[in-house]
Backbone bond lengths (Angstrom), bond angles and torsions (degrees), N, CA, C in turn:
res aa  C-N    CA-C-N  psi(-1)  N-CA   C-N-CA  omega(-1)  CA-C   N-CA-C  phi
1 M - - - 1.507 - - 1.579 108.26 -
2 L 1.331 113.53 135.02 1.466 118.23 176.63 1.492 106.70 -85.81
3 E 1.286 117.62 143.46 1.511 123.47 -176.36 1.494 108.43 -131.46
4 H 1.308 125.01 -24.67 1.466 120.69 -172.38 1.530 110.25 -73.50
5 H 1.341 116.69 139.85 1.428 120.80 -169.70 1.543 111.65 -73.79
6 I 1.325 115.96 -22.73 1.454 119.10 177.49 1.518 110.26 -65.23
7 Q 1.392 114.49 -44.65 1.467 121.85 179.69 1.468 109.21 -64.84
8 K 1.301 120.24 -40.31 1.493 122.48 -178.56 1.513 109.01 -69.33
9 D 1.363 119.02 -33.47 1.433 121.98 -179.64 1.598 110.24 -68.51
10 I 1.329 112.38 -38.71 1.483 115.96 -178.60 1.497 109.44 -64.85
11 L 1.403 116.81 -43.70 1.444 119.15 -178.59 1.561 110.22 -67.26
12 K 1.317 116.02 -36.28 1.501 116.90 178.59 1.494 112.33 -63.94
13 Q 1.380 119.06 -37.12 1.421 122.91 176.69 1.481 113.67 -64.22
14 L 1.330 114.59 -43.97 1.473 119.67 -179.91 1.476 115.37 -71.58
15 V 1.317 117.08 -17.12 1.502 120.42 173.54 1.510 108.80 -64.99
16 H 1.323 115.23 -33.36 1.537 118.51 -173.31 1.607 111.89 -98.26
17 A 1.298 117.43 14.09 1.415 122.13 176.78 1.498 111.45 -151.75
18 P 1.366 119.42 142.64 1.480 122.79 -179.74 1.557 107.32 -64.02
19 E 1.286 118.86 -35.53 1.495 121.59 176.89 1.508 108.89 -164.51
20 A 1.298 112.43 166.04 1.594 117.45 -179.83 1.461 109.14 -155.66
21 R 1.333 114.70 157.41 1.487 121.72 172.99 1.453 113.05 -86.91
22 F 1.345 114.95 162.08 1.456 123.51 -176.61 1.493 109.17 -54.45
23 A 1.390 117.89 -44.75 1.448 121.11 -176.02 1.508 110.84 -65.59
24 D 1.307 120.57 -27.92 1.430 125.84 -177.66 1.493 110.20 -76.62
25 L 1.357 115.54 -31.25 1.467 120.46 -179.57 1.459 115.78 -84.74
26 K 1.318 119.88 -31.41 1.445 125.42 -173.31 1.515 113.68 -74.77
27 P 1.259 122.08 119.73 1.505 121.84 173.28 1.558 108.78 -69.26
28 D 1.297 116.73 147.14 1.492 122.44 177.47 1.522 111.56 -60.76
29 S 1.317 117.49 -27.31 1.459 121.62 -173.71 1.560 111.66 -84.10
30 V 1.332 116.56 -2.52 1.454 118.25 -179.75 1.495 108.76 -111.39
31 E 1.379 116.90 135.10 1.478 121.33 176.52 1.501 110.90 -64.22
32 G 1.319 114.58 151.52 1.452 121.27 -175.33 1.517 114.10 -64.30
33 N 1.296 116.27 -38.97 1.534 120.90 179.22 1.531 112.47 -68.19
34 V 1.380 111.94 -39.93 1.518 118.29 178.65 1.504 108.81 -62.66
35 F 1.312 113.80 -51.66 1.517 118.76 -178.17 1.506 109.44 -60.32
36 T 1.345 121.68 -42.95 1.438 124.11 -179.65 1.510 111.36 -60.85
37 Y 1.314 114.36 -37.69 1.502 117.96 -179.74 1.509 107.70 -63.97
38 H 1.333 121.60 -46.91 1.414 119.22 -175.13 1.508 112.06 -74.33
39 L 1.269 120.70 -29.13 1.459 126.27 171.69 1.527 110.26 -59.59
40 Q 1.298 114.34 -49.17 1.568 121.94 175.19 1.467 111.72 -56.71
41 Q 1.324 117.20 -39.21 1.492 121.17 178.00 1.463 112.65 -61.07
42 L 1.395 115.73 -40.97 1.451 117.76 176.37 1.470 113.90 -66.57
43 I 1.368 116.22 -36.29 1.482 118.51 176.92 1.504 111.29 -66.21
44 K 1.354 118.78 -45.90 1.418 121.58 173.51 1.543 115.58 -55.20
45 A 1.336 114.52 -36.09 1.419 119.87 178.71 1.516 114.80 -76.34
46 G 1.356 115.98 -5.21 1.507 120.39 177.52 1.487 112.42 80.57
47 L 1.361 119.34 20.01 1.462 122.12 -176.84 1.482 111.47 -101.66
48 V 1.331 118.14 -25.61 1.436 122.36 177.19 1.578 110.26 -129.27
49 E 1.366 110.01 150.16 1.473 115.02 178.40 1.539 108.19 -128.90
50 K 1.317 117.57 148.98 1.471 122.00 177.20 1.567 107.30 -106.47
51 T 1.329 115.98 132.59 1.425 117.85 176.89 1.505 114.75 -87.83
52 D 1.243 119.28 172.08 1.432 124.82 -175.43 1.546 112.23 -63.07
53 D 1.343 117.26 -25.92 1.443 119.42 -178.95 1.516 110.75 -101.15
54 G 1.375 116.18 20.75 1.493 118.11 168.90 1.529 115.15 86.67
55 R 1.318 118.87 11.95 1.466 123.86 177.83 1.496 109.00 -98.83
56 Y 1.406 113.09 152.16 1.455 119.39 177.76 1.490 111.23 -113.88
57 H 1.366 117.85 144.99 1.441 120.33 177.60 1.557 107.41 -146.45
58 L 1.307 115.42 163.02 1.492 119.93 179.85 1.533 109.43 -77.87
59 T 1.341 114.89 143.70 1.422 123.12 167.36 1.562 106.81 -75.46
60 A 1.290 117.91 178.82 1.523 123.22 173.50 1.553 105.69 -62.08
61 A 1.289 119.30 -46.63 1.425 120.49 178.76 1.521 113.97 -61.96
62 G 1.327 113.51 -38.32 1.449 119.96 178.52 1.513 114.83 -64.11
63 K 1.397 113.27 -39.50 1.459 114.96 174.63 1.465 117.00 -59.44
64 Q 1.388 116.79 -37.04 1.503 119.50 173.88 1.511 110.70 -66.23
65 E 1.337 118.70 -39.91 1.434 119.55 -176.86 1.551 109.66 -70.19
66 G 1.322 114.06 -34.35 1.507 113.41 -177.28 1.422 116.34 -76.57
67 I 1.301 120.93 -23.03 1.461 123.28 -179.95 1.494 113.14 -92.29
68 A 1.342 116.73 -6.87 1.442 120.56 176.47 1.464 111.62 -75.99
69 S 1.326 118.66 144.90 1.500 121.06 172.54 1.476 112.18 -66.90
70 E 1.317 117.79 -31.42 1.420 123.95 172.41 1.487 106.74 -132.91
71 L 1.445 117.11 143.49 1.419 119.09 175.49 1.516 110.02 -72.79
72 T 1.341 115.78 130.93 1.460 118.58 -172.88 1.529 106.66 -120.89
73 K 1.262 114.81 171.39 1.513 124.07 -179.57 1.506 105.27 -75.45
74 S 1.343 115.31 160.04 1.500 124.52 -175.38 1.505 109.14 -56.42
75 E 1.284 121.46 -42.38 1.429 124.64 -176.27 1.538 111.56 -63.12
76 A 1.293 115.14 -42.39 1.488 120.50 179.23 1.508 108.23 -64.26
77 R 1.353 119.36 -31.09 1.451 122.35 -177.24 1.584 112.54 -64.00
78 R 1.405 111.60 -23.58 1.483 114.94 -176.23 1.544 112.12 -84.67
79 Q 1.306 116.23 1.98 1.506 121.04 174.21 1.538 109.95 -78.91
80 A 1.317 119.05 136.08 1.420 120.61 179.95 1.439 113.52 -62.93
81 H 1.327 116.65 133.93 1.434 125.06 169.73 1.503 115.82 -88.39
82 A 1.301 120.76 125.84 1.477 122.77 -172.32 1.567 110.86 -81.03
83 I 1.286 119.31 128.40 1.448 124.29 175.71 1.531 108.55 -136.75
84 F 1.441 114.41 165.97 1.486 117.47 162.46 1.509 107.01 -126.02
85 L 1.340 113.61 153.02 1.428 124.23 176.08 1.451 112.42 -115.94
86 V 1.351 120.62 132.28 1.452 124.92 -175.91 1.566 109.52 -104.02
87 H 1.326 115.95 109.07 1.426 122.05 -172.80 1.554 105.28 -108.27
88 V 1.271 117.04 101.35 1.503 121.84 -178.93 1.534 113.85 -129.66
89 R 1.330 110.56 153.52 1.505 118.76 175.94 1.454 109.31 -130.78
90 D 1.290 119.06 159.59 1.391 118.96 175.10 1.548 113.17 -95.00
91 T 1.299 120.56 178.77 1.418 122.12 -175.31 1.465 115.29 -64.00
92 E 1.342 118.94 -15.86 1.423 127.33 177.17 1.568 113.16 -89.82
93 G 1.365 114.54 -3.71 1.388 117.95 -179.21 1.539 117.49 90.00
94 R 1.307 113.85 3.35 1.559 115.58 -179.40 1.525 108.12 -80.42
95 W 1.301 114.14 150.45 1.474 122.46 177.91 1.481 112.46 -93.68
96 L 1.346 113.56 136.67 1.453 119.48 175.92 1.508 106.08 -87.35
97 L 1.358 116.90 118.18 1.480 121.93 -178.50 1.495 108.94 -125.53
98 R 1.321 114.82 161.31 1.422 123.77 -175.79 1.602 112.18 -140.37
99 K 1.370 112.19 122.66 1.466 116.98 176.94 1.459 109.77 -88.33
100 R 1.387 119.42 121.44 1.416 123.26 -172.01 1.502 110.93 -79.66
101 M 1.303 116.18 136.64 1.461 122.91 177.23 1.520 113.08 -116.86
102 V 1.331 115.72 26.67 1.459 127.49 170.11 1.467 112.80 -141.08
103 H 1.289 116.78 158.58 1.460 120.69 175.65 1.469 109.89 -83.54
104 P 1.364 123.40 151.20 1.437 120.51 4.09 1.511 114.82 -81.30
105 S 1.302 119.88 169.62 1.491 123.18 -177.87 1.545 112.47 59.85
106 Y 1.363 114.79 43.43 1.490 119.39 178.18 1.560 108.02 -61.02
107 G 1.329 118.01 131.96 1.437 124.81 179.07 1.485 114.95 82.66
108 K 1.301 119.07 -5.81 1.474 121.98 -178.24 1.523 108.58 -85.81
109 V 1.347 117.18 157.36 1.469 120.51 177.61 1.525 109.64 -104.76
110 G 1.304 117.34 138.61 1.402 123.80 178.04 1.503 112.65 -157.53
111 F 1.295 119.98 -159.55 1.460 124.61 177.97 1.543 110.52 -86.47
112 I 1.320 118.23 158.52 1.481 118.96 163.34 1.433 109.42 -60.31
113 H 1.361 115.38 139.06 1.452 120.29 -178.48 1.487 107.87 -142.20
114 G 1.334 111.01 165.67 1.493 119.27 177.27 1.515 109.44 -166.45
115 E 1.336 114.70 -171.01 1.527 121.47 -177.50 1.459 111.41 -111.10
116 P 1.352 118.50 138.09 1.472 119.80 175.75 1.566 108.94 -64.20
117 K 1.357 112.79 158.58 1.478 116.21 178.88 1.578 105.40 -123.57
118 A 1.328 111.76 139.45 1.477 118.88 178.70 1.537 107.72 -64.39
119 G 1.379 111.66 135.66 1.401 119.87 174.93 1.547 112.33 82.45
120 E 1.299 120.43 5.56 1.561 124.10 174.82 1.508 106.88 -132.47
121 P 1.321 112.28 130.15 1.488 118.16 177.58 1.522 111.68 -56.73
122 V 1.304 114.76 139.47 1.568 120.43 -175.34 1.529 109.02 -57.94
123 I 1.360 119.49 -34.97 1.422 120.33 -177.00 1.556 111.70 -66.01
124 E 1.340 110.88 -35.81 1.539 116.35 175.68 1.437 114.12 -67.91
125 T 1.409 112.89 -44.56 1.497 117.06 177.79 1.515 112.97 -62.18
126 A 1.324 117.58 -40.68 1.424 122.32 -179.99 1.473 111.16 -69.34
127 S 1.293 120.34 -34.93 1.472 123.23 177.75 1.488 111.09 -66.65
128 K 1.352 117.93 -37.65 1.452 123.22 170.33 1.511 116.21 -60.51
129 R 1.293 110.71 -42.27 1.512 117.36 -178.39 1.490 109.01 -67.81
130 L 1.300 118.79 -41.01 1.529 121.85 177.61 1.482 108.30 -63.61
131 Q 1.209 122.70 -39.40 1.448 126.60 175.48 1.541 112.32 -62.49
132 Q 1.306 111.29 -48.57 1.497 117.42 -174.14 1.576 112.94 -69.72
133 K 1.365 113.91 -37.13 1.457 117.12 -173.23 1.540 111.83 -93.44
134 A 1.317 119.32 -27.97 1.469 121.30 -176.12 1.542 112.13 -125.32
135 G 1.339 119.98 -8.04 1.419 120.08 -178.36 1.484 116.34 71.89
136 L 1.348 118.10 21.22 1.441 123.39 -172.58 1.570 110.03 -120.98
137 H 1.339 112.33 156.45 1.467 119.81 178.63 1.565 110.38 -123.07
138 A 1.275 115.28 141.92 1.483 118.61 178.09 1.523 109.48 -151.40
139 E 1.306 115.64 148.64 1.472 118.08 176.19 1.514 106.42 -88.23
140 L 1.336 113.30 102.58 1.497 117.86 -169.89 1.494 110.43 -89.32
141 R 1.319 115.31 156.77 1.496 122.30 170.57 1.510 105.98 -137.90
142 I 1.291 116.07 160.40 1.478 123.33 178.84 1.469 108.18 -83.27
143 A 1.402 113.68 116.91 1.552 118.27 -179.89 1.463 112.00 -90.81
144 G 1.343 120.34 -30.21 1.462 122.73 176.70 1.515 110.83 173.02
145 S 1.314 116.48 -177.53 1.413 123.54 -177.42 1.537 112.11 -152.94
146 G 1.277 115.42 178.52 1.485 117.77 -179.41 1.487 111.89 154.93
147 Y 1.343 119.28 -156.69 1.417 128.70 -177.61 1.489 111.47 -124.30
148 I 1.359 115.90 142.43 1.431 119.33 171.80 1.526 111.87 -128.06
149 T 1.274 116.70 122.72 1.461 121.14 -179.35 1.528 109.98 -112.72
150 I 1.316 121.04 131.04 1.468 124.70 176.80 1.467 106.24 -124.02
151 N 1.314 116.99 121.76 1.493 123.61 172.85 1.522 111.95 -109.89
152 H 1.225 113.30 140.90 1.472 119.89 178.29 1.568 106.67 -117.47
153 G 1.351 111.55 102.41 1.480 118.37 -169.55 1.508 110.55 60.37
154 D 1.339 116.24 -122.31 1.474 119.44 -178.75 1.530 113.79 -93.99
155 E 1.335 117.89 5.46 1.452 123.91 -173.09 1.526 109.86 -112.23
156 L 1.337 116.06 139.92 1.415 121.04 174.37 1.486 107.05 -81.16
157 E 1.452 114.43 121.64 1.425 124.48 178.10 1.517 111.10 -87.93
158 S 1.290 117.31 -47.86 1.534 119.87 177.41 1.470 111.90 -154.74
159 Y 1.298 112.26 149.04 1.445 122.14 -178.49 1.546 107.12 -140.64
160 V 1.359 118.23 107.92 1.438 114.92 -178.58 1.617 110.80 -132.30
161 A 1.339 112.07 149.72 1.459 122.54 167.14 1.522 108.58 -91.09
162 F 1.265 117.32 117.43 1.482 119.35 -174.08 1.521 111.30 -113.81
163 T 1.322 112.94 152.33 1.489 121.93 163.45 1.559 107.38 -123.52
164 L 1.286 115.38 127.84 1.426 124.99 -178.58 1.507 109.79 -100.86
165 L 1.419 112.38 120.21 1.473 118.24 176.18 1.444 112.19 -109.88
166 T 1.271 119.74 147.87 1.492 123.91 179.38 1.536 114.63 -135.52
167 G 1.328 109.07 154.61 1.470 114.45 -179.96 1.522 112.31 -176.15
168 I 1.350 118.18 175.28 1.410 124.95 178.45 1.531 113.15 -113.85
169 V 1.338 120.83 133.43 1.371 122.23 179.93 1.553 109.37 -114.74
170 S 1.362 117.31 149.85 1.435 119.75 172.12 1.512 107.54 -83.20
171 A 1.393 116.78 146.18 1.414 117.73 -174.86 1.512 110.01 -69.56
172 R 1.345 113.71 132.83 1.468 122.45 175.89 1.455 107.98 -153.57
173 E 1.329 114.00 179.07 1.467 120.82 -175.04 1.578 108.76 -62.61
174 L 1.270 116.48 131.93 1.486 120.66 -172.80 1.534 109.52 -106.43
175 I 1.365 116.90 135.72 1.362 119.95 175.12 1.610 105.78 -72.35
176 E 1.344 118.01 117.30 1.394 120.53 -168.54 1.547 113.43 -77.91
177 S 1.324 119.86 -34.32 1.432 122.88 -175.44 1.512 115.48 -162.56
178 D 1.314 116.88 157.07 1.438 121.05 166.94 1.620 103.62 -145.69
179 S 1.340 116.09 -165.37 1.429 117.06 -168.82 1.519 113.09 -72.29
180 T 1.359 118.91 -11.37 1.425 124.34 -178.90 1.483 117.84 -105.67
181 G 1.330 115.58 -12.93 1.482 115.17 179.79 1.575 110.95 -179.64
182 E 1.401 112.07 176.42 1.441 119.12 -179.46 1.506 107.08 -131.21
183 N 1.381 114.79 132.03 1.398 122.59 -179.26 1.504 113.32 -98.96
184 F 1.338 116.21 149.97 1.437 120.79 176.58 1.493 113.99 -163.65
185 W 1.321 120.77 157.91 1.390 125.24 176.50 1.512 114.28 -89.16
186 A 1.270 124.79 143.39 1.492 122.71 178.47 1.590 107.73 -144.22
187 T 1.360 107.19 140.61 1.424 116.66 -179.89 1.522 107.02 -107.24
188 D 1.346 119.12 129.23 1.414 125.70 178.84 1.532 112.50 47.57
189 P 1.283 117.63 53.23 1.546 119.36 177.29 1.538 111.12 -67.55
190 D 1.327 116.59 155.13 1.487 123.80 178.79 1.520 102.67 -93.35
191 F 1.347 117.78 94.01 1.457 118.36 -176.78 1.582 112.25 -71.01
192 S 1.346 117.03 -8.96 1.433 115.21 -178.08 1.498 110.20 -96.18
193 S 1.365 119.04 7.63 1.461 119.52 178.86 1.514 110.33 -82.48
194 D 1.364 115.76 163.08 1.445 117.41 -173.13 1.544 116.31 -70.31
195 E 1.384 116.36 -11.52 1.487 119.04 178.16 1.550 110.55 -67.54
196 F 1.344 116.75 -17.71 1.426 116.71 -171.14 1.540 113.87 -102.51
197 V 1.326 115.68 152.56 1.432 120.14 174.44 1.535 107.37 -56.46
198 P 1.346 119.84 130.49 1.490 121.01 -170.90 1.584 115.89 -52.80
199 S 1.352 115.81 -27.77 1.449 116.63 -178.60 1.493 114.06 -76.11
200 M 1.279 119.80 -12.03 1.442 123.17 -170.89 1.562 110.38 -64.21
201 H 1.317 119.23 -39.91 1.417 121.57 -177.13 1.545 109.72 -62.95
202 D 1.305 113.32 -43.15 1.564 116.11 178.80 1.499 115.00 -71.85
203 L 1.309 115.36 -34.04 1.525 118.85 -177.90 1.488 110.38 -69.70
204 V 1.358 121.00 -43.01 1.416 119.85 179.53 1.512 113.09 -73.43
205 A 1.325 117.48 -12.51 1.439 120.33 -179.38 1.572 111.98 -89.16
206 Q 1.271 116.78 -7.42 1.457 121.66 -178.57 1.547 110.83 -65.30
207 P 1.271 122.51 150.13 1.457 126.47 -176.61 1.587 111.30 -55.05
208 A 1.241 117.43 140.02 1.473 122.03 -175.63 1.567 109.35 -94.49
209 S 1.306 117.39 22.99 1.489 121.85 -176.38 1.448 108.56 -78.51
210 E 1.373 114.82 168.16 1.465 121.74 179.14 1.516 111.48 -72.87
211 Q 1.354 116.57 -15.59 1.463 117.77 179.45 1.554 110.09 -88.04
212 P 1.354 117.22 119.37 1.493 122.34 -175.29 1.513 107.47 -60.67
213 F 1.365 113.72 143.14 1.448 123.49 175.68 1.427 110.72 -91.64
214 F 1.404 119.50 168.45 1.386 125.83 170.74 1.535 105.86 -135.28
215 A 1.366 117.31 132.39 1.423 120.09 -175.96 1.590 109.85 -143.93
216 E 1.370 114.90 139.04 1.439 121.86 172.39 1.557 108.46 -110.48
217 L 1.289 118.86 110.26 1.433 124.69 -173.54 1.480 115.63 -112.94
218 T 1.269 119.20 131.69 1.480 120.89 -175.05 1.531 108.74 -134.59
219 Y 1.352 116.79 134.15 1.473 121.83 -179.15 1.505 111.84 -136.01
220 N 1.341 114.49 136.12 1.519 121.61 -177.58 1.467 105.84 -112.52
221 L 1.324 118.59 117.12 1.421 125.78 -179.32 1.538 114.01 -94.92
């Protein structure tokens, strides 16, 4: 388990960027040799890689470490992380989509998502998230649930237990972006294209009946 605050800060910065140079990562208050030591420790641990042009980025294992509130042992990382996904369209049939600006799946397009809260119904939590991130309101219902596994080569990149909620929103002014993503409306998007989170194609293909579905989805990148 990593405990040094400099190493945690490096991982936190790289969660919010696909890659970064040494000068962008190093705080002015930290001496160069000290910072280099901790950066090398992350590389030795297999959490950070350096590209040929001198930039640094997270490995699949580093992405998991960086998004965790506490850095955990590898065995704990294999436990499913609970999330909800908010699948909504407007009255014209357009899809509300979000381009992620944090890892995992940095730069990929998917649904607005969040984490359930103990003591609060997931529909209520998801409704608040939709309002917070997009400025929209919808009468949501649970469409289904299951597990999503994403492997990157031989490494596990993410493993989540998901609940998918769906609803219709009336067109209104959309919050276009914040520090973690960009929202937009799309008509007839190609969910199988590389710009999307890999699970999107399968999630939108699930039955639209009132009976919630259950799915176990696995993707190898």
